C-alpha positions as CSV (number, residue, x, y, z in Angstrom):
1,M,69.7,112.5,95.3
2,K,71.4,111.6,91.9
3,Q,75.0,110.4,92.4
4,L,77.6,112.8,90.9
5,S,79.9,111.4,88.3
6,F,83.5,110.7,89.1
7,K,84.6,113.6,86.9
8,N,82.2,116.0,88.7
9,R,83.3,114.7,92.1
10,I,86.9,115.3,91.3
11,A,85.9,118.9,90.2
12,L,83.9,119.4,93.2
13,N,86.5,118.4,95.6
14,Y,89.0,120.5,93.8
15,I,86.7,123.6,94.0
16,I,85.9,123.0,97.6
17,T,89.6,123.0,98.5
18,T,90.4,125.9,96.1
19,G,87.5,127.8,97.4
20,L,88.7,127.5,100.9
21,L,92.1,128.6,99.9
22,I,90.8,131.6,97.9
23,L,88.5,132.6,100.8
24,V,91.7,132.6,103.0
25,V,93.5,134.7,100.5
26,F,90.8,137.2,100.0
27,S,90.3,137.5,103.9
28,A,94.1,138.2,104.2
29,I,93.9,140.8,101.3
30,Y,90.9,142.6,102.8
31,S,92.5,142.4,106.4
32,T,95.7,143.8,105.0
33,V,94.2,146.7,103.2
34,K,92.0,147.5,106.3
35,F,95.0,147.3,108.6
36,T,97.1,149.5,106.2
37,V,94.3,152.1,105.9
38,Y,93.7,152.2,109.6
39,K,97.4,152.4,110.4
40,H,98.0,155.3,107.9
41,L,95.0,157.2,109.7
42,D,96.2,156.4,113.1
43,E,99.9,157.6,112.3
44,N,98.3,160.9,110.9
45,L,96.3,161.3,114.1
46,M,99.3,160.7,116.1
47,I,101.2,163.4,114.1
48,E,98.3,165.8,114.5
49,I,98.3,165.2,118.3
50,E,101.9,165.9,118.7
51,D,101.7,169.0,116.6
52,H,98.8,170.5,118.4
53,L,100.1,169.7,121.9
54,K,103.3,171.8,120.9
55,E,101.1,174.7,120.1
56,I,99.6,175.0,123.7
57,K,101.2,178.0,125.5
58,V,100.6,180.5,128.4
59,E,100.7,184.2,127.9
60,N,100.0,186.8,130.6
61,N,98.6,184.0,132.7
62,V,96.2,183.1,129.9
63,V,96.3,179.7,128.2
64,I,96.4,180.0,124.4
65,L,95.3,176.8,122.9
66,M,95.7,177.8,119.1
67,D,96.9,180.5,117.1
68,A,94.1,182.3,115.1
69,E,96.2,181.7,111.9
70,E,96.3,178.0,112.4
71,W,92.3,177.7,112.5
72,E,92.3,179.5,109.0
73,E,94.3,176.5,107.5
74,R,92.5,174.6,104.9
75,E,92.6,171.3,106.7
76,H,90.8,172.9,109.7
77,N,88.4,174.9,107.7
78,S,87.2,172.5,105.0
79,V,85.2,169.2,105.2
80,D,85.8,168.4,101.6
81,V,89.5,167.6,101.2
82,N,91.2,165.4,104.0
83,P,89.8,167.4,106.8
84,V,91.1,167.2,110.3
85,F,88.7,168.0,113.2
86,V,90.2,169.5,116.3
87,Q,88.4,170.4,119.5
88,F,89.6,171.6,123.0
89,L,87.7,170.8,126.1
90,D,88.0,172.0,129.7
91,L,88.2,169.7,132.7
92,N,84.4,169.7,132.8
93,K,84.5,168.6,129.2
94,K,82.9,171.7,127.9
95,V,84.0,172.9,124.5
96,I,86.5,175.7,124.6
97,E,87.8,175.8,121.2
98,K,87.1,173.9,118.0
99,S,88.2,174.0,114.4
100,P,86.0,176.0,111.9
101,N,85.2,172.8,110.0
102,L,83.1,171.5,112.7
103,K,80.8,174.5,112.4
104,N,77.9,173.6,114.5
105,E,78.9,170.1,115.3
106,V,81.1,168.9,118.3
107,L,83.2,166.0,118.9
108,V,81.7,163.8,121.7
109,F,84.2,162.9,124.5
110,H,83.9,159.2,125.2
111,D,84.6,158.4,128.9
112,S,85.1,154.7,128.2
113,A,87.9,155.4,125.6
114,E,91.5,155.2,126.8
115,H,93.8,158.3,126.2
116,F,95.9,158.0,123.2
117,K,93.9,155.1,121.8
118,M,92.3,155.4,118.3
119,F,88.6,154.5,118.0
120,D,85.7,155.0,115.6
121,A,83.1,157.5,116.2
122,D,80.2,159.3,114.3
123,L,80.2,162.9,113.1
124,L,77.9,164.6,110.8
125,G,76.1,161.1,110.0
126,S,79.6,159.6,109.0
127,T,82.3,157.5,110.6
128,V,85.5,159.2,111.8
129,R,88.7,157.9,113.4
130,Q,89.0,159.8,116.7
131,I,91.7,160.2,119.5
132,Q,91.4,162.0,122.8
133,V,94.2,163.1,125.1
134,P,94.5,165.1,128.3
135,L,96.1,168.6,128.3
136,H,98.8,169.6,130.8
137,I,100.6,172.8,131.5
138,K,103.5,172.4,133.8
139,S,102.2,169.1,134.9
140,K,98.7,170.6,135.6
141,K,95.9,169.2,133.8
142,I,93.9,172.0,132.1
143,G,91.5,170.0,129.9
144,Y,91.3,167.6,126.9
145,L,92.2,167.5,123.2
146,I,90.2,165.6,120.6
147,I,91.2,165.1,117.0
148,A,89.3,163.1,114.5
149,M,89.7,162.4,110.7
150,P,86.9,161.0,108.5
151,L,86.8,157.4,107.4
152,T,84.4,158.1,104.5
153,D,87.0,157.7,101.7
154,S,88.8,154.8,103.5
155,A,85.4,153.1,104.2
156,K,84.4,153.5,100.6
157,V,87.6,152.0,99.4
158,L,87.2,149.1,101.8
159,N,83.5,148.6,100.9
160,N,84.5,148.6,97.1
161,L,87.2,146.1,97.9
162,F,84.8,143.9,99.9
163,E,82.1,144.1,97.2
164,T,84.7,143.2,94.5
165,L,86.0,140.3,96.3
166,L,82.4,139.1,97.1
167,I,81.4,139.2,93.6
168,A,84.7,137.7,92.3
169,F,84.6,134.8,94.7
170,P,81.6,132.8,93.1
171,I,82.7,133.9,89.6
172,I,86.1,132.5,90.3
173,L,84.8,129.3,91.7
174,V,82.4,128.8,88.8
175,V,85.2,129.2,86.2
176,L,87.6,126.9,88.1
177,F,84.8,124.3,88.4
178,L,84.5,124.3,84.6
179,I,88.2,124.3,84.1
180,A,88.7,121.6,86.8
181,R,85.8,119.7,85.2
182,F,87.4,119.8,81.8
183,F,90.9,118.7,82.9
184,A,89.2,116.0,85.1
185,G,87.5,114.7,82.1
186,R,90.8,114.5,80.0
187,S,92.4,113.0,83.1
188,I,90.0,110.0,83.4
189,K,89.9,109.2,79.6
190,P,92.3,106.5,80.1
191,I,90.2,105.1,82.8
192,N,87.3,105.3,80.6
193,A,89.3,103.4,78.0
194,I,90.1,100.8,80.5
195,T,86.4,100.4,81.4
196,D,85.6,100.0,77.7
197,I,88.3,97.4,77.1
198,S,87.5,95.5,80.2
199,G,83.9,95.3,79.2
200,M,84.7,93.7,75.9
201,I,86.9,91.0,77.9
202,T,84.7,87.8,78.4
203,K,85.3,84.3,79.3
204,D,85.5,83.6,75.5
205,N,87.8,86.5,74.8
206,L,90.5,86.5,77.3
207,K,93.3,87.3,75.0
208,M,92.6,91.0,74.7
209,R,94.8,93.4,77.1
210,I,94.6,97.0,78.0
211,P,97.3,99.1,76.2
212,L,99.9,100.5,78.7
213,P,100.0,104.3,78.7
214,K,103.2,106.0,77.7
215,Q,103.7,107.7,81.0
216,R,104.7,105.3,83.9
217,D,102.3,106.8,86.3
218,E,99.4,105.4,88.4
219,L,97.4,104.5,85.4
220,H,100.3,102.7,83.9
221,T,100.6,100.8,87.2
222,L,96.8,100.0,87.2
223,S,96.8,98.7,83.6
224,E,99.7,96.5,84.4
225,T,97.8,95.1,87.4
226,I,94.7,94.4,85.5
227,N,96.7,92.8,82.7
228,S,98.4,90.7,85.1
229,L,95.2,89.8,86.8
230,L,93.7,88.9,83.1
231,N,96.9,86.8,82.7
232,R,96.2,84.8,85.9
233,I,92.4,84.4,85.1
234,E,93.4,83.2,81.5
235,D,95.8,80.8,83.0
236,A,93.2,79.6,85.6
237,V,90.5,79.2,82.8
238,E,93.0,77.4,80.6
239,R,93.8,75.0,83.4
240,E,90.3,74.6,84.2
241,K,89.4,73.7,80.6
242,Q,92.5,71.3,80.5
243,F,91.5,69.8,83.8
244,T,88.0,69.2,82.7
245,S,89.1,67.7,79.4
246,D,91.7,65.5,81.1
247,A,89.2,64.5,83.8
248,S,86.6,63.5,81.5
249,H,89.0,61.6,79.3
250,E,90.5,59.7,82.4
251,L,86.9,58.9,83.5
252,R,85.6,57.9,80.1
253,T,88.7,55.6,79.4
254,P,88.1,53.1,82.2
255,L,84.3,53.1,81.4
256,T,85.0,52.5,77.7
257,V,87.4,49.5,78.6
258,I,84.6,48.2,80.9
259,K,82.0,48.5,78.3
260,G,84.1,47.0,75.6
261,T,85.2,43.9,77.9
262,L,81.7,43.3,78.8
263,E,80.3,43.6,75.2
264,V,83.0,41.0,74.0
265,L,82.1,38.8,77.0
266,I,78.5,38.4,76.1
267,R,79.0,37.9,72.3
268,K,79.3,34.2,72.9
269,P,79.4,31.6,75.6
270,R,82.7,31.2,77.4
271,D,84.2,29.2,80.2
272,N,84.2,30.0,83.8
273,K,88.0,30.7,83.7
274,E,87.5,33.2,80.9
275,Y,84.6,34.8,82.6
276,E,86.5,35.1,85.8
277,E,89.5,36.6,84.0
278,K,87.4,39.3,82.2
279,I,85.4,40.1,85.4
280,N,88.5,40.6,87.5
281,Y,89.9,42.9,84.7
282,C,86.5,44.9,84.9
283,I,86.9,45.0,88.8
284,N,90.4,46.4,88.5
285,E,89.2,49.1,86.0
286,V,86.3,50.0,88.5
287,D,88.8,50.1,91.3
288,H,90.8,52.5,89.2
289,L,87.8,54.4,88.4
290,N,86.9,54.7,92.1
291,M,90.5,55.9,92.9
292,L,90.2,58.5,90.2
293,V,86.8,59.8,91.4
294,D,88.0,59.9,95.0
295,Q,91.0,61.9,94.0
296,L,89.0,64.4,91.9
297,L,86.5,64.9,94.8
298,M,89.4,65.4,97.1
299,L,90.9,68.2,94.8
300,A,87.6,69.7,94.7
301,R,86.9,69.6,98.4
302,F,90.2,71.2,99.5
303,E,90.4,73.8,96.5
304,N,92.0,76.6,98.9
305,Q,89.4,75.9,101.5
306,R,91.2,76.2,104.7
307,Q,87.9,76.0,106.6
308,N,87.7,72.3,105.8
309,I,90.9,71.6,107.7
310,L,90.7,70.1,111.1
311,P,93.7,70.7,113.3
312,E,94.8,68.1,115.8
313,S,98.0,66.5,117.2
314,V,99.6,64.3,114.5
315,Y,102.2,61.6,115.5
316,L,104.3,61.5,112.4
317,N,106.2,58.4,113.2
318,A,102.9,56.4,113.6
319,V,101.6,57.9,110.2
320,V,104.7,56.8,108.3
321,L,104.5,53.3,109.8
322,D,100.7,52.9,108.9
323,V,101.4,54.1,105.2
324,I,104.2,51.6,104.9
325,N,102.0,48.9,106.2
326,L,99.2,50.0,103.6
327,N,101.8,49.4,101.0
328,S,103.4,46.2,102.4
329,G,101.7,44.0,99.8
330,R,103.4,45.9,96.9
331,I,106.6,46.3,98.8
332,N,106.9,42.5,99.3
333,S,105.7,41.9,95.6
334,K,108.6,43.9,94.3
335,N,111.0,42.5,96.9
336,L,111.9,46.2,98.0
337,N,114.2,46.9,100.9
338,M,112.1,49.5,103.0
339,K,113.8,51.4,105.5
340,F,112.3,53.7,108.1
341,E,114.5,55.9,110.6
342,A,113.6,58.4,113.2
343,E,115.7,60.2,115.6
344,E,112.9,60.5,118.2
345,D,109.1,60.9,118.5
346,Y,107.9,63.8,116.3
347,Y,104.4,65.5,116.8
348,I,103.0,68.4,114.8
349,N,99.5,70.2,115.0
350,S,98.0,69.6,111.5
351,D,95.1,67.8,109.9
352,N,95.7,64.1,110.2
353,Y,93.7,63.2,107.3
354,L,95.6,65.5,104.9
355,V,99.1,64.5,106.3
356,V,98.2,60.8,105.9
357,T,97.0,61.6,102.3
358,I,100.4,63.4,101.5
359,F,102.6,60.5,102.9
360,R,100.3,57.9,101.1
361,N,100.8,59.5,97.7
362,I,104.5,60.1,98.3
363,I,105.4,56.7,99.6
364,S,103.1,54.9,97.0
365,N,105.0,56.7,94.2
366,A,108.2,55.7,95.7
367,V,107.1,52.0,95.8
368,K,105.4,52.2,92.4
369,Y,108.5,53.6,90.5
370,S,111.1,51.7,92.3
371,N,112.7,48.9,90.3
372,H,112.3,45.4,91.4
373,G,114.7,44.6,94.4
374,G,115.2,48.3,94.9
375,E,115.3,50.4,98.1
376,V,112.8,52.9,99.6
377,S,113.9,55.0,102.7
378,V,112.0,57.4,105.0
379,F,114.1,59.3,107.4
380,L,112.8,61.7,110.2
381,S,115.0,64.3,111.9
382,K,115.1,67.8,113.4
383,E,117.2,70.7,112.4
384,N,117.0,74.4,113.5
385,N,113.6,74.0,115.0
386,K,112.2,72.3,112.0
387,I,111.1,68.7,111.4
388,N,112.4,67.2,108.1
389,C,111.1,64.1,106.5
390,K,113.2,62.8,103.7
391,I,111.6,60.0,101.4
392,S,114.0,58.4,98.9
393,D,113.9,55.6,96.3
394,N,116.5,54.4,93.6
395,G,113.8,54.1,90.9
396,I,113.5,55.2,87.4
397,G,113.4,59.0,88.3
398,I,112.0,62.0,86.5
399,K,113.3,64.1,83.7
400,K,114.6,67.5,84.8
401,S,112.4,69.1,82.3
402,D,109.3,67.4,83.8
403,L,110.0,68.3,87.5
404,E,107.7,71.3,87.5
405,A,105.0,69.6,85.1
406,V,104.5,66.7,87.4
407,F,102.5,68.9,89.7
408,N,99.9,69.4,87.0
409,P,96.9,67.2,87.3
410,F,97.0,64.0,85.1
411,F,100.6,64.7,83.9
412,R,102.8,61.5,84.1
413,S,106.4,61.8,83.2
414,N,107.5,59.3,80.4
415,S,104.3,57.2,81.0
416,S,104.6,55.8,77.4
417,G,108.2,54.5,78.1
418,H,106.7,52.5,81.2
419,P,103.1,51.4,80.2
420,E,103.3,48.7,82.9
421,I,103.2,51.3,85.7
422,K,99.5,52.4,86.1
423,G,98.5,55.8,87.6
424,T,96.2,58.8,87.4
425,G,98.8,61.6,87.5
426,L,96.9,63.3,90.4
427,G,99.1,62.1,93.2
428,L,101.7,64.8,93.2
429,S,99.1,67.5,92.4
430,I,97.3,66.5,95.6
431,V,100.5,66.6,97.5
432,K,101.3,70.0,96.3
433,R,98.0,71.5,97.1
434,F,97.8,69.9,100.5
435,T,101.3,71.0,101.6
436,K,100.3,74.6,100.6
437,L,97.3,74.5,102.7
438,L,99.3,73.1,105.7
439,N,102.1,75.5,105.3
440,I,104.5,72.5,104.8
441,Q,107.6,73.1,102.8
442,F,107.6,70.6,99.8
443,H,110.6,70.0,97.7
444,I,111.4,67.2,95.1
445,E,114.8,66.2,93.6
446,S,115.2,63.6,90.9
447,K,117.5,62.1,88.2
448,I,116.7,59.7,85.5
449,N,117.6,56.1,86.5
450,I,119.0,57.3,89.7
451,G,116.0,58.0,91.8
452,T,113.9,60.6,93.4
453,T,113.9,62.3,96.8
454,V,111.0,64.2,98.3
455,I,111.7,66.5,101.3
456,L,108.8,67.7,103.6
457,E,109.7,70.5,106.2
458,F,107.5,71.1,109.1
459,N,108.1,74.3,111.1
460,E,108.1,73.1,114.8
461,E,107.6,76.7,116.1
462,T,104.5,77.2,114.0
463,N,102.9,73.9,113.8
464,T,99.4,75.5,114.4
465,L,97.7,76.0,111.1
466,Q,97.1,79.5,109.8
467,L,93.6,79.4,109.1
């Protein structure tokens, strides 16, 4: 079955709802008219019953049911204009008197019908509204009175009304469907425009945006949301391009250096000391290249992939001490005063490898950017059910304008001012990403020539990872 278009589905749903509503309204109209017609007939029948019961009298011990003049009235003598059929029965339900307009017909007494209750019956091949009541003279039952009025005109009115409503119902539905389809088409024009413009947006054309409608309605919100999404996609693509460009540059630089050094080395014979010097230089560049590749692979592996996280109990005190020991050579070479204080033993439920990587990058940076003879301190404490780790140094610091940029891959603040300090610019980017994956609050404060402080905050109550 062919799928209906969105425009037709809107119109169809509208018609189904409206059709049900119209059906209820038409049913209410028909029922109201029918009730009014029957109520009018029933009221007239009750009036006739009351009038005829008053006309029964006894003269000379003879019961007179109706004056002769009364039978000559038009309503009892005609079947053409609003006739009223009257019939008297004895106790045996035999006809005593009847109105002239009944001619050779008689009104049938219905034993199942209650007295003074109106019901429909047949007479002369037509439907009549009939009522039958007992006759009493001085509390003595003498027979029955039956009065009927034809329903022909009323039934014709009701039939005409029913046919009119029945014919009008599908016509109204068709007209409403066409109107609804027309307005639905106009309503979704902005959606079609959004679709067309979205189809024109490609990875090479991310600058285009969807025009915002003048009215601040749902379509305005949708357009804003799509534009916001496009902004994020454009930013992500630009970052990806920049990352790729920077990564290729960072990888190409040590390779170029190694190649150039080796080419110079083989141009002419050299003594062992010179060979050793150049080879050691190449080894250092290879180590730098290995570190860069490892960090790039690490970023790619944990790119918002929580499924790669392996939670376990992590002893923070031991992690800090191990990382300090790994940097002991550089600490000693720069004659740094390394301090570590912990109020107690602290444990968290996290990924040990990522936590170690976070501390390695932060403490390594603190050591790297500290001045000779400076101080690096690590302090663990607990406050308000939170474990805090504060890592401080009194090194060269970071410019305030660079505090946000230092989290971008390959960005190094004032690297040209300190060419002696080597690095890839990936450390803080890795820290930022891993702390986000592990739900660790990460904050950095720094001032030029005063130092840098990094604060890590672990929630003790929720040390389980939200995978």
